[in-house]
N, CA, C and O atoms as a GROMACS GRO file, in nm:
protein
  468
    1MET      N    1  10.966   9.115  11.086
    1MET     CA    2  11.120   9.172  11.077
    1MET      C    3  11.215   9.080  11.051
    1MET      O    4  11.216   8.958  11.065
    2SER      N    5  11.306   9.168  11.005
    2SER     CA    6  11.388   9.072  10.905
    2SER      C    7  11.495   8.994  10.977
    2SER      O    8  11.539   9.038  11.083
    3PRO      N    9  11.542   8.875  10.925
    3PRO     CA   10  11.630   8.810  11.002
    3PRO      C   11  11.788   8.866  11.090
    3PRO      O   12  11.837   8.818  11.192
    4VAL      N   13  11.838   8.988  11.001
    4VAL     CA   14  11.927   9.070  11.040
    4VAL      C   15  11.914   9.132  11.122
    4VAL      O   16  12.009   9.169  11.192
    5LEU      N   17  11.756   9.175  11.150
    5LEU     CA   18  11.707   9.264  11.266
    5LEU      C   19  11.720   9.162  11.412
    5LEU      O   20  11.781   9.179  11.518
    6ILE      N   21  11.659   9.085  11.376
    6ILE     CA   22  11.631   8.989  11.469
    6ILE      C   23  11.769   8.911  11.554
    6ILE      O   24  11.786   8.850  11.660
    7SER      N   25  11.842   8.950  11.449
    7SER     CA   26  11.967   8.844  11.511
    7SER      C   27  12.080   8.974  11.581
    7SER      O   28  12.162   8.944  11.668
    8LEU      N   29  12.069   9.102  11.532
    8LEU     CA   30  12.127   9.204  11.631
    8LEU      C   31  12.013   9.223  11.742
    8LEU      O   32  12.055   9.294  11.833
    9ILE      N   33  11.926   9.195  11.754
    9ILE     CA   34  11.837   9.271  11.864
    9ILE      C   35  11.932   9.128  11.975
    9ILE      O   36  11.999   9.162  12.072
   10ILE      N   37  11.915   8.962  11.928
   10ILE     CA   38  11.948   8.870  12.005
   10ILE      C   39  12.135   8.921  12.038
   10ILE      O   40  12.185   8.913  12.150
   11PHE      N   41  12.191   8.956  11.947
   11PHE     CA   42  12.316   8.969  11.975
   11PHE      C   43  12.319   9.084  12.086
   11PHE      O   44  12.357   9.051  12.198
   12ALA      N   45  12.293   9.178  12.070
   12ALA     CA   46  12.272   9.308  12.149
   12ALA      C   47  12.250   9.260  12.307
   12ALA      O   48  12.310   9.315  12.399
   13CYS      N   49  12.146   9.140  12.328
   13CYS     CA   50  12.061   9.146  12.407
   13CYS      C   51  12.159   9.007  12.479
   13CYS      O   52  12.143   8.988  12.600
   14VAL      N   53  12.240   8.931  12.416
   14VAL     CA   54  12.347   8.856  12.540
   14VAL      C   55  12.446   8.940  12.564
   14VAL      O   56  12.479   8.951  12.682
   15PHE      N   57  12.533   9.035  12.443
   15PHE     CA   58  12.621   9.157  12.521
   15PHE      C   59  12.626   9.202  12.615
   15PHE      O   60  12.719   9.208  12.695
   16GLY      N   61  12.454   9.270  12.621
   16GLY     CA   62  12.446   9.343  12.760
   16GLY      C   63  12.436   9.222  12.872
   16GLY      O   64  12.443   9.272  12.984
   17ALA      N   65  12.426   9.113  12.875
   17ALA     CA   66  12.377   9.026  12.930
   17ALA      C   67  12.512   9.006  12.989
   17ALA      O   68  12.530   8.982  13.108
   18ALA      N   69  12.584   9.015  12.919
   18ALA     CA   70  12.761   8.964  12.974
   18ALA      C   71  12.788   9.088  13.026
   18ALA      O   72  12.839   9.071  13.136
   19ALA      N   73  12.781   9.184  13.004
   19ALA     CA   74  12.857   9.306  13.032
   19ALA      C   75  12.776   9.308  13.201
   19ALA      O   76  12.851   9.316  13.299
   20PHE      N   77  12.659   9.302  13.217
   20PHE     CA   78  12.642   9.305  13.290
   20PHE      C   79  12.689   9.229  13.450
   20PHE      O   80  12.737   9.264  13.558
   21GLY      N   81  12.632   9.084  13.371
   21GLY     CA   82  12.722   9.006  13.463
   21GLY      C   83  12.878   9.018  13.524
   21GLY      O   84  12.922   8.988  13.635
   22ALA      N   85  12.935   9.066  13.422
   22ALA     CA   86  13.052   9.127  13.458
   22ALA      C   87  13.079   9.231  13.518
   22ALA      O   88  13.196   9.251  13.550
   23PHE      N   89  12.981   9.323  13.551
   23PHE     CA   90  12.977   9.435  13.638
   23PHE      C   91  12.957   9.401  13.775
   23PHE      O   92  13.030   9.424  13.871
   24LEU      N   93  12.836   9.337  13.769
   24LEU     CA   94  12.764   9.234  13.931
   24LEU      C   95  12.872   9.162  13.945
   24LEU      O   96  12.893   9.175  14.065
   25HIS      N   97  12.973   9.081  13.896
   25HIS     CA   98  13.058   8.984  13.939
   25HIS      C   99  13.160   9.064  14.069
   25HIS      O  100  13.184   9.010  14.176
   26LYS      N  101  13.193   9.158  14.042
   26LYS     CA  102  13.289   9.223  14.169
   26LYS      C  103  13.165   9.300  14.234
   26LYS      O  104  13.222   9.402  14.273
   27ARG      N  105  13.017   9.315  14.272
   27ARG     CA  106  12.997   9.343  14.345
   27ARG      C  107  12.901   9.217  14.401
   27ARG      O  108  12.814   9.266  14.473
   28LEU      N  109  12.888   9.074  14.393
   28LEU     CA  110  12.852   8.999  14.445
   28LEU      C  111  12.960   8.924  14.575
   28LEU      O  112  13.082   8.920  14.568
   29PRO      N  113  12.887   8.876  14.676
   29PRO     CA  114  12.956   8.875  14.790
   29PRO      C  115  13.038   8.711  14.765
   29PRO      O  116  13.016   8.640  14.667
   30GLU      N  117  13.097   8.690  14.833
   30GLU     CA  118  13.191   8.572  14.800
   30GLU      C  119  13.170   8.426  14.783
   30GLU      O  120  13.229   8.346  14.710
   31HIS      N  121  13.064   8.409  14.874
   31HIS     CA  122  13.003   8.264  14.881
   31HIS      C  123  12.887   8.270  14.707
   31HIS      O  124  12.861   8.169  14.642
   32HIS      N  125  12.844   8.401  14.674
   32HIS     CA  126  12.822   8.343  14.556
   32HIS      C  127  12.882   8.345  14.408
   32HIS      O  128  12.828   8.347  14.297
   33ARG      N  129  13.037   8.343  14.456
   33ARG     CA  130  13.083   8.322  14.324
   33ARG      C  131  13.149   8.210  14.377
   33ARG      O  132  13.237   8.182  14.296
   34ASP      N  133  13.151   8.142  14.459
   34ASP     CA  134  13.227   8.003  14.481
   34ASP      C  135  13.233   7.859  14.362
   34ASP      O  136  13.142   7.875  14.280
   35SER      N  137  13.309   7.736  14.337
   35SER     CA  138  13.262   7.682  14.286
   35SER      C  139  13.148   7.615  14.284
   35SER      O  140  13.111   7.560  14.180
   36ASP      N  141  13.066   7.610  14.414
   36ASP     CA  142  12.937   7.505  14.365
   36ASP      C  143  12.838   7.635  14.297
   36ASP      O  144  12.784   7.612  14.189
   37SER      N  145  12.815   7.779  14.367
   37SER     CA  146  12.751   7.821  14.278
   37SER      C  147  12.762   7.820  14.122
   37SER      O  148  12.659   7.812  14.056
   38ARG      N  149  12.901   7.827  14.054
   38ARG     CA  150  12.906   7.780  13.936
   38ARG      C  151  12.865   7.672  13.905
   38ARG      O  152  12.776   7.671  13.820
   39ASN      N  153  12.900   7.575  13.946
   39ASN     CA  154  12.817   7.407  13.907
   39ASN      C  155  12.683   7.431  13.921
   39ASN      O  156  12.613   7.369  13.840
   40VAL      N  157  12.630   7.497  13.993
   40VAL     CA  158  12.480   7.526  13.975
   40VAL      C  159  12.458   7.573  13.832
   40VAL      O  160  12.419   7.491  13.748
   41VAL      N  161  12.482   7.710  13.797
   41VAL     CA  162  12.467   7.815  13.688
   41VAL      C  163  12.499   7.682  13.567
   41VAL      O  164  12.407   7.634  13.500
   42LYS      N  165  12.652   7.634  13.555
   42LYS     CA  166  12.647   7.539  13.467
   42LYS      C  167  12.549   7.446  13.450
   42LYS      O  168  12.502   7.438  13.336
   43LEU      N  169  12.495   7.355  13.554
   43LEU     CA  170  12.391   7.254  13.525
   43LEU      C  171  12.214   7.281  13.472
   43LEU      O  172  12.131   7.211  13.415
   44VAL      N  173  12.217   7.409  13.524
   44VAL     CA  174  12.112   7.493  13.489
   44VAL      C  175  12.126   7.490  13.319
   44VAL      O  176  12.077   7.414  13.235
   45MET      N  177  12.209   7.601  13.308
   45MET     CA  178  12.252   7.621  13.134
   45MET      C  179  12.246   7.501  13.086
   45MET      O  180  12.166   7.492  12.993
   46ALA      N  181  12.321   7.368  13.126
   46ALA     CA  182  12.308   7.247  13.035
   46ALA      C  183  12.172   7.189  12.990
   46ALA      O  184  12.146   7.131  12.885
   47LEU      N  185  12.092   7.220  13.097
   47LEU     CA  186  11.970   7.190  13.093
   47LEU      C  187  11.864   7.254  13.020
   47LEU      O  188  11.755   7.206  12.990
   48ILE      N  189  11.906   7.364  12.995
   48ILE     CA  190  11.814   7.488  12.925
   48ILE      C  191  11.877   7.402  12.789
   48ILE      O  192  11.814   7.323  12.719
   49ALA      N  193  11.981   7.432  12.778
   49ALA     CA  194  12.045   7.394  12.614
   49ALA      C  195  11.942   7.227  12.575
   49ALA      O  196  11.883   7.209  12.469
   50THR      N  197  11.945   7.142  12.674
   50THR     CA  198  11.907   7.013  12.640
   50THR      C  199  11.783   7.036  12.587
   50THR      O  200  11.767   7.009  12.468
   51ILE      N  201  11.658   7.096  12.675
   51ILE     CA  202  11.540   7.136  12.638
   51ILE      C  203  11.512   7.189  12.519
   51ILE      O  204  11.425   7.144  12.445
   52ALA      N  205  11.606   7.319  12.488
   52ALA     CA  206  11.569   7.356  12.395
   52ALA      C  207  11.639   7.318  12.234
   52ALA      O  208  11.594   7.360  12.128
   53ALA      N  209  11.770   7.220  12.253
   53ALA     CA  210  11.771   7.118  12.182
   53ALA      C  211  11.643   6.982  12.123
   53ALA      O  212  11.644   6.896  12.035
   54LEU      N  213  11.564   7.020  12.209
   54LEU     CA  214  11.496   6.864  12.210
   54LEU      C  215  11.390   6.950  12.159
   54LEU      O  216  11.346   6.895  12.059
   55VAL      N  217  11.309   7.092  12.187
   55VAL     CA  218  11.210   7.160  12.139
   55VAL      C  219  11.236   7.159  11.995
   55VAL      O  220  11.142   7.117  11.927
   56LEU      N  221  11.362   7.205  11.920
   56LEU     CA  222  11.381   7.262  11.824
   56LEU      C  223  11.371   7.123  11.714
   56LEU      O  224  11.314   7.124  11.604
   57GLY      N  225  11.450   6.997  11.784
   57GLY     CA  226  11.438   6.862  11.727
   57GLY      C  227  11.285   6.819  11.675
   57GLY      O  228  11.246   6.758  11.575
   58LEU      N  229  11.204   6.889  11.808
   58LEU     CA  230  11.022   6.792  11.758
   58LEU      C  231  11.008   6.908  11.665
   58LEU      O  232  10.937   6.872  11.570
   59LEU      N  233  11.034   6.996  11.657
   59LEU     CA  234  10.958   7.153  11.576
   59LEU      C  235  11.042   7.104  11.417
   59LEU      O  236  10.990   7.131  11.309
   60ILE      N  237  11.172   7.031  11.428
   60ILE     CA  238  11.166   7.007  11.279
   60ILE      C  239  11.118   6.871  11.203
   60ILE      O  240  11.080   6.851  11.088
   61THR      N  241  11.135   6.781  11.322
   61THR     CA  242  11.092   6.631  11.281
   61THR      C  243  10.875   6.667  11.240
   61THR      O  244  10.808   6.589  11.172
   62SER      N  245  10.815   6.807  11.309
   62SER     CA  246  10.646   6.802  11.287
   62SER      C  247  10.687   6.903  11.154
   62SER      O  248  10.618   6.877  11.056
   63GLY      N  249  10.757   6.980  11.139
   63GLY     CA  250  10.762   7.032  10.973
   63GLY      C  251  10.806   6.899  10.905
   63GLY      O  252  10.710   6.886  10.830
   64GLY      N  253  10.858   6.828  10.888
   64GLY     CA  254  10.876   6.732  10.810
   64GLY      C  255  10.807   6.619  10.770
   64GLY      O  256  10.828   6.571  10.659
   65SER      N  257  10.694   6.549  10.880
   65SER     CA  258  10.633   6.492  10.886
   65SER      C  259  10.527   6.573  10.832
   65SER      O  260  10.453   6.492  10.776
   66ALA      N  261  10.485   6.672  10.820
   66ALA     CA  262  10.376   6.746  10.803
   66ALA      C  263  10.432   6.754  10.637
   66ALA      O  264  10.385   6.651  10.587
   67TYR      N  265  10.486   6.806  10.561
   67TYR     CA  266  10.550   6.790  10.433
   67TYR      C  267  10.520   6.669  10.369
   67TYR      O  268  10.465   6.677  10.259
   68ASP      N  269  10.556   6.518  10.432
   68ASP     CA  270  10.569   6.424  10.384
   68ASP      C  271  10.426   6.360  10.392
   68ASP      O  272  10.405   6.267  10.315
   69LYS      N  273  10.337   6.395  10.468
   69LYS     CA  274  10.201   6.413  10.466
   69LYS      C  275  10.132   6.430  10.312
   69LYS      O  276  10.074   6.347  10.242
   70GLN      N  277  10.169   6.608  10.286
   70GLN     CA  278  10.101   6.679  10.174
   70GLN      C  279  10.189   6.578  10.076
   70GLN      O  280  10.111   6.506  10.012
   71GLU      N  281  10.313   6.554  10.050
   71GLU     CA  282  10.307   6.497   9.949
   71GLU      C  283  10.219   6.358   9.914
   71GLU      O  284  10.159   6.342   9.808
   72TYR      N  285  10.222   6.248  10.037
   72TYR     CA  286  10.173   6.170   9.996
   72TYR      C  287  10.027   6.212   9.929
   72TYR      O  288   9.980   6.158   9.830
   73GLU      N  289   9.964   6.322  10.006
   73GLU     CA  290   9.872   6.299   9.951
   73GLU      C  291   9.809   6.392   9.824
   73GLU      O  292   9.692   6.410   9.792
   74VAL      N  293   9.944   6.449   9.756
   74VAL     CA  294   9.888   6.483   9.644
   74VAL      C  295   9.953   6.359   9.558
   74VAL      O  296   9.888   6.322   9.460
   75ARG      N  297  10.061   6.301   9.582
   75ARG     CA  298  10.036   6.147   9.504
   75ARG      C  299   9.933   6.040   9.482
   75ARG      O  300   9.896   5.987   9.377
   76GLN      N  301   9.883   6.016   9.650
   76GLN     CA  302   9.779   5.966   9.600
   76GLN      C  303   9.632   6.013   9.509
   76GLN      O  304   9.561   5.935   9.445
   77LEU      N  305   9.608   6.188   9.526
   77LEU     CA  306   9.512   6.191   9.455
   77LEU      C  307   9.555   6.177   9.264
   77LEU      O  308   9.470   6.169   9.176
   78ALA      N  309   9.722   6.178   9.238
   78ALA     CA  310   9.738   6.200   9.106
   78ALA      C  311   9.702   6.037   9.055
   78ALA      O  312   9.677   6.009   8.938
   79ALA      N  313   9.706   5.943   9.160
   79ALA     CA  314   9.664   5.800   9.130
   79ALA      C  315   9.544   5.769   9.094
   79ALA      O  316   9.503   5.689   9.010
   80HIS      N  317   9.483   5.854   9.179
   80HIS     CA  318   9.313   5.799   9.178
   80HIS      C  319   9.256   5.908   9.047
   80HIS      O  320   9.140   5.892   9.009
   81ILE      N  321   9.334   6.006   8.989
   81ILE     CA  322   9.284   6.066   8.874
   81ILE      C  323   9.317   5.976   8.768
   81ILE      O  324   9.235   5.935   8.686
   82GLY      N  325   9.459   5.942   8.771
   82GLY     CA  326   9.507   5.840   8.700
   82GLY      C  327   9.399   5.693   8.674
   82GLY      O  328   9.335   5.663   8.572
   83LEU      N  329   9.405   5.642   8.764
   83LEU     CA  330   9.267   5.555   8.747
   83LEU      C  331   9.127   5.572   8.695
   83LEU      O  332   9.083   5.488   8.616
   84VAL      N  333   9.054   5.676   8.733
   84VAL     CA  334   8.975   5.726   8.687
   84VAL      C  335   8.977   5.752   8.524
   84VAL      O  336   8.897   5.695   8.450
   85ASP      N  337   9.088   5.856   8.472
   85ASP     CA  338   9.111   5.870   8.313
   85ASP      C  339   9.108   5.710   8.240
   85ASP      O  340   9.046   5.689   8.136
   86ARG      N  341   9.195   5.592   8.323
   86ARG     CA  342   9.190   5.470   8.250
   86ARG      C  343   9.037   5.434   8.230
   86ARG      O  344   8.987   5.432   8.117
   87ILE      N  345   8.964   5.405   8.348
   87ILE     CA  346   8.804   5.349   8.379
   87ILE      C  347   8.713   5.425   8.241
   87ILE      O  348   8.640   5.366   8.162
   88LEU      N  349   8.744   5.559   8.245
   88LEU     CA  350   8.697   5.621   8.135
   88LEU      C  351   8.761   5.588   8.030
   88LEU      O  352   8.681   5.580   7.936
   89ALA      N  353   8.888   5.560   7.991
   89ALA     CA  354   8.908   5.515   7.839
   89ALA      C  355   8.850   5.368   7.835
   89ALA      O  356   8.823   5.316   7.727
   90GLY      N  357   8.833   5.306   7.950
   90GLY     CA  358   8.766   5.161   7.873
   90GLY      C  359   8.617   5.184   7.820
   90GLY      O  360   8.564   5.122   7.728
   91TYR      N  361   8.572   5.267   7.883
   91TYR     CA  362   8.438   5.314   7.804
   91TYR      C  363   8.418   5.334   7.667
   91TYR      O  364   8.312   5.311   7.608
   92GLY      N  365   8.524   5.377   7.618
   92GLY     CA  366   8.553   5.411   7.478
   92GLY      C  367   8.527   5.563   7.431
   92GLY      O  368   8.587   5.645   7.500
   93SER      N  369   8.455   5.612   7.337
   93SER     CA  370   8.444   5.748   7.256
   93SER      C  371   8.349   5.787   7.363
   93SER      O  372   8.392   5.866   7.448
   94GLU      N  373   8.231   5.746   7.373
   94GLU     CA  374   8.122   5.757   7.496
   94GLU      C  375   8.185   5.846   7.598
   94GLU      O  376   8.137   5.953   7.637
   95ALA      N  377   8.314   5.784   7.644
   95ALA     CA  378   8.323   5.911   7.783
   95ALA      C  379   8.431   6.009   7.742
   95ALA      O  380   8.497   6.060   7.832
   96THR      N  381   8.461   6.046   7.602
   96THR     CA  382   8.586   6.114   7.577
   96THR      C  383   8.550   6.275   7.636
   96THR      O  384   8.636   6.358   7.665
   97GLU      N  385   8.420   6.293   7.644
   97GLU     CA  386   8.382   6.442   7.676
   97GLU      C  387   8.399   6.422   7.824
   97GLU      O  388   8.444   6.525   7.875
   98ALA      N  389   8.377   6.318   7.919
   98ALA     CA  390   8.376   6.315   8.052
   98ALA      C  391   8.544   6.339   8.056
   98ALA      O  392   8.576   6.450   8.099
   99ARG      N  393   8.682   6.226   8.004
   99ARG     CA  394   8.767   6.223   8.048
   99ARG      C  395   8.824   6.423   7.984
   99ARG      O  396   8.896   6.482   8.065
  100MET      N  397   8.796   6.482   7.886
  100MET     CA  398   8.807   6.632   7.884
  100MET      C  399   8.795   6.709   7.999
  100MET      O  400   8.868   6.795   8.048
  101LEU      N  401   8.701   6.667   8.028
  101LEU     CA  402   8.626   6.761   8.135
  101LEU      C  403   8.701   6.736   8.268
  101LEU      O  404   8.710   6.829   8.348
  102LEU      N  405   8.750   6.625   8.294
  102LEU     CA  406   8.865   6.592   8.378
  102LEU      C  407   8.984   6.661   8.391
  102LEU      O  408   9.034   6.735   8.476
  103ARG      N  409   9.024   6.606   8.257
  103ARG     CA  410   9.163   6.679   8.215
  103ARG      C  411   9.142   6.836   8.255
  103ARG      O  412   9.210   6.865   8.353
  104ARG      N  413   9.055   6.958   8.198
  104ARG     CA  414   9.052   7.042   8.217
  104ARG      C  415   9.055   7.100   8.379
  104ARG      O  416   9.117   7.189   8.436
  105ALA      N  417   8.940   6.984   8.424
  105ALA     CA  418   8.970   7.043   8.588
  105ALA      C  419   9.076   7.020   8.633
  105ALA      O  420   9.111   7.094   8.725
  106VAL      N  421   9.186   6.895   8.584
  106VAL     CA  422   9.304   6.876   8.706
  106VAL      C  423   9.435   6.992   8.607
  106VAL      O  424   9.548   7.013   8.651
  107GLU      N  425   9.387   7.048   8.483
  107GLU     CA  426   9.455   7.200   8.475
  107GLU      C  427   9.474   7.284   8.563
  107GLU      O  428   9.575   7.338   8.609
  108ALA      N  429   9.349   7.294   8.588
  108ALA     CA  430   9.288   7.444   8.627
  108ALA      C  431   9.304   7.457   8.789
  108ALA      O  432   9.323   7.556   8.860
  109ASP      N  433   9.286   7.307   8.822
  109ASP     CA  434   9.380   7.262   8.997
  109ASP      C  435   9.544   7.302   8.994
  109ASP      O  436   9.594   7.374   9.080
  110ILE      N  437   9.600   7.260   8.912
  110ILE     CA  438   9.734   7.249   8.905
  110ILE      C  439   9.794   7.386   8.900
  110ILE      O  440   9.894   7.416   8.966
  111ALA      N  441   9.718   7.488   8.802
  111ALA     CA  442   9.708   7.605   8.731
  111ALA      C  443   9.695   7.707   8.893
  111ALA      O  444   9.770   7.799   8.924
  112ARG      N  445   9.608   7.667   8.952
  112ARG     CA  446   9.526   7.714   9.078
  112ARG      C  447   9.693   7.704   9.220
  112ARG      O  448   9.754   7.786   9.288
  113VAL      N  449   9.698   7.585   9.201
  113VAL     CA  450   9.756   7.520   9.317
  113VAL      C  451   9.942   7.573   9.288
  113VAL      O  452   9.986   7.626   9.390
  114TRP      N  453  10.012   7.568   9.208
  114TRP     CA  454  10.142   7.584   9.196
  114TRP      C  455  10.134   7.709   9.069
  114TRP      O  456  10.123   7.665   8.954
  115THR      N  457  10.138   7.811   9.080
  115THR     CA  458  10.157   7.929   9.011
  115THR      C  459  10.272   7.941   9.011
  115THR      O  460  10.331   7.858   9.081
  116GLU      N  461  10.370   8.060   8.926
  116GLU     CA  462  10.478   8.061   8.908
  116GLU      C  463  10.459   8.222   9.051
  116GLU      O  464  10.534   8.315   9.017
  117SER      N  465  10.412   8.241   9.129
  117SER     CA  466  10.448   8.360   9.192
  117SER      C  467  10.408   8.251   9.378
  117SER      O  468  10.423   8.307   9.486
   0.00000   0.00000   0.00000
């Protein structure tokens, strides 16, 4: 579903609930409309808003930590590949073929992971 359609559905639900509340307000007995009942509804709404904010904050934090972990792993992999390449370079011309194979494998993985699309 597109974000615009979801937004319109949520708007329609909220507007419909507000219209239903206005319709119901006149038909409720007086003891349901006093200040104590309103305060209870306000407290419950504040509690729901606080819990929603907490859940949203945890969701954002979880997504950020997952991204940070993946970034760290990619950096570690690059450092290890660089280290292997330096070790192979220390062997001189005998390891040239292994270094070229390593380079081709890394290039193929980069092309596979970071494509244009």
